[in-house]
N, C-alpha and C positions, 0 to 999 in steps of 0.2 A: 867549666868546659870538661874537666876530667870526669865529673859525675855524668854528664851527657854521653860521653864516650862509653862509659861503663854501662849505662842504661841501654844504649844502642847495641852493644855487644851482647847483653843479656837477652834482648828481644830477638836478635838474630839467632842465638843459640836455641831459644825456645821454638822459633818458627821453622827451623831446619827439619825437613821431612826425613823420617827414618825408613819409611816404606810407602809404596804406592801400589796398592793392590788393584789389579786389573783382570778382566776375563776376556779371553779370545777364543774364537772358533777356528779350528784349523781343518781344512779339507784333506782327507787321507783316502784317495780313491781305492787303494789296494787293501784297505781294512775290510776284509770280506768274511772272516771267520773268527771264532773265539781265539784261536792261536795267533792270528794276526793282531787282534785287539790287544791281547796280552803283551805282545812285543812292542806295540806302539805305546801302551800305557807305561810299561817298564822304562822305555827310553825317555819319556816325558818325566816320569817320577824321579829319575836320576839327576835331573837338573836342579841346581841350587836356586832356591827362590820359588819353586813350584809348590803350591799347596796340594800335597799328595792326596788328601781326602776330597779334593775338588777337581779331580780329573774325571770327566764324564764322556766316555766313548758312546757314539751313536752308530751302530753298524748299519742301520737302514739308510741314514743320510751320509754314511761314510765320512764322519768327521769326529773330532774330539774337542770338547770344551775344556779349557785349561784356565785355572785361576792362579795367578803368579804375582810376584813382587817385581815391578818394573825397575826398581832401584837396584835389583840384583842381576837381572837378565832381561833380554829383549825378546820379542816374538821371534825374530830371526834365529836366536839361539835354540828355541824350542823346535822351530821348523827344521833346522839343520840336524838336531838330535834325532828327529824322526827320519829324515833323509839318510842319515848315516846308518840307520838300522835297516834301510832297504826299501823305504816307502816314500813315494812322492808326498810332499807336505806343502799345500797351497801351490805356489809356482816353483818351489825348490824341487828339482828332480832327485829321484832316488839314487843313492850310491849304488852303482851297478854291481860291484863285487859283493856288497852286502845283500842286494836284491837276489843275486844268484844263490846265496846261502839260505834264503828263506824257504819255508815249506812250500810245496807246489801250489797250494790254494791261496797263497799270499802274493804270488808273482803276477 
């Protein structure tokens, strides 16, 4: 019985996921210029769990593709980081005071 318990504990320890890498596309309608893109990418890159080398902005489609570890943060965290910078992110509205502080071409 004791050996069975130890074996089960060992299997559980090995099978625990330490990371869950996912990729998401977030619509950012206000991402219109290089300055806007830079602000969005910076906001996303500051999030713990985001793979900084896999943040791909698309100014034509006005979205950003982000690869992240869902064991460290959720898509909503990324969306709120963008919104707190002054940009709408998917359905999350922009923080109005942050939006007012953006360069004119990003509003």
